[in-house]
N, C-alpha and C positions, 0 to 999 in steps of 0.2 A: 423789728428795729425800722422807725420810718426816717427817710430823709426829705429834706426839703430844697427846692431848685428855683432859680430864680431864672424864669423862663421856661420854654417848651420841652418836650420831650420827643423832639422830633431832629432838633439839629445839635450836633455833636460839638464839641469846642475842642481846641488845638489841634486841629490835622497836621501832618508832615511839614507841610512848608512854612509854617511858622518856627521851626526849628532850625531856619537856613542860615540864622546869626543865634550866638549865644544870648540864652535870657534865663530869665529866674524862676518862671513859674510855668508849671502844665507838664513838669516831668513827671510825674504819676501816671500820666497817658491819655489818649485820645478819647474823648467821651462826654460824660453828661456829669456834670459837677455838681454837687449838692453840698448843704449844709446840715449840721445836726440838729438845729430849731429851724421855727418858722420864723422866728423873729430876726435870726441873720438874714432869711432870704428876702422878708420885706425889706430889711435896710440896707440891702445890697443894691438895689435899684428901683426905677417903678413898673418892670416886668410883671404880670401874673407870676402867681408861683405854686408849683408845681409839686406832686408830693409820690414817694417811692417807697415801698417796702423791700428793703433789701438783705430779708433774712436768707434768700436761696438762693443768693451769690456766693459766690466764693473769694472772699476779699482779701486782701494782703493788709494787716496793720499799718497804719501810716507812720514814719517814722522819718525821721531827719536822714537816717542813715539809708533807709532805702529811696528816698527822694533824692539824693549826692549820688548814689549808685546809676539812677535811671536818668539820673543828668549827664556825668559822665558818658553814658550812651549815647544820648542825644546830640551831645557836645562832639563825641568823635565823630559820629556816623550820620551825620546831619545831611549829607550831600545827596544821601537816597533819596531828595523830595525830585529830584530830575530826572527825565526820561535818560539822559545819557548815561547816567552813574548807576541806574537801574540796568541799562543794554549791556554794561561794562562787567556786572555781575554776573548775567545771563551767558557771558561767552567764557566765561571759567567755571565749570559746574564744579568743581571740588575747592571753590572758595566760599566761605562763609563769609557773610555780612557783618556780622556779630561773632568773635572768636569767642569759643566757650568759655574760656576764661573769665571775660566779663558775665556772662550768662550766670556763673558759680557765683561771682560775688553778691548779682544783684537776688541768687535763690536765697545766700544765708542772711543778705540784709532785709529779706522778706520773710523770715521766720522758719525756711525750711530747714537749715543747718545747710552740713555740708552734703550737697548732694553727688551722686555718681557720674565719673566722667563719661561715661555711657547716654547719660539722662542729659548732661550740659550740652553732648554732640548732637543729642536728638533734637535737642530745642533750636541749637544754634540751624540744623537743617532745617528745622519748621521756621525759622525767623527768614533765613535765606528764599524761602518758596515763598511766602508770604508778599516780601518785598518784588521777587520777581514776576508774579501773577500780572496778567495785563490790567489796566485800567489806568487812570491817572494817578501818580507816584505822589503828588504833590497833595492830592485830599485824601489820601492813604492813613491809616492809622499810624502816629510816632513809632522811631524805629525802638522807643523804650515801652510802649503799649503791644507792639508786636512780641519783645522778649517776656513781657510778665503772662500774653496768650500762652506763648509756647511753655510757660509755667505751671500753666492752670489754672490763672486767674483771673475773674471776672472785673476786676478793679481792685481799688484801695479804699480802705477806710480809715476815715480821719475821726469820726464820732467821738468825743470822749475824749481825744488828745489836744496838747495845744497846737496841732494842725488843721484843727475844725474853722478854719477863716478863707478868704479869699484868696489868700496866696496858695495854699498847701489843697485843702478840701478833700472831699471824699467822691471818687468818680467810679463809675461804671461804664463799663467800656462799649459793652453791646446790651441793650434793654431785652429782656427774654418776652416773648410776646403774651405768653399767657398769663404774665401778672403784671404788666405793663399798662399803669393807666394813662388814659389819653385825654386825661380833662384837668383844667387847671383848679386850683380851690377854691380861687375867686369866681368861677364858674357854678359853685355850690352853694345853693340857696340855705 
């Protein structure tokens, strides 16, 4: 399955700092956003269109329930874009940045069904580790992205749904180098 992006495959959209205040879009995560058709990407703006085959990615199906569950996480835990908030988290090694109960809700909304408490706790620990690693937290992955990655997802697929649009869209968190094309369609003769 191929998807189309208005823009390059170099710069991710929706970094963590964008969630410092409540917003409507981008809750499927930090990454590369795509449309299901080239025509949608062409209409979006004047940038060159990039294309990607998403068959090798583990993607959750885009639903409004999943978007809402991820929005709750971003709204509740949006403070982790500051150095101060991340430093506070580092001081308490037993504290979870996102409680396991919220991760369980995301897992269910992502179509995984009910996950074990151990799996939810492991995912919560993974999110906390990702948030507290060194680097500029403002430009890191959003908290919703870290939750989805901790559950084993590479992104969210909106193709063929009512969410295949510029408000929601398909997102790939990290491009796989072996399958990531680096050319825009307009560059192909």
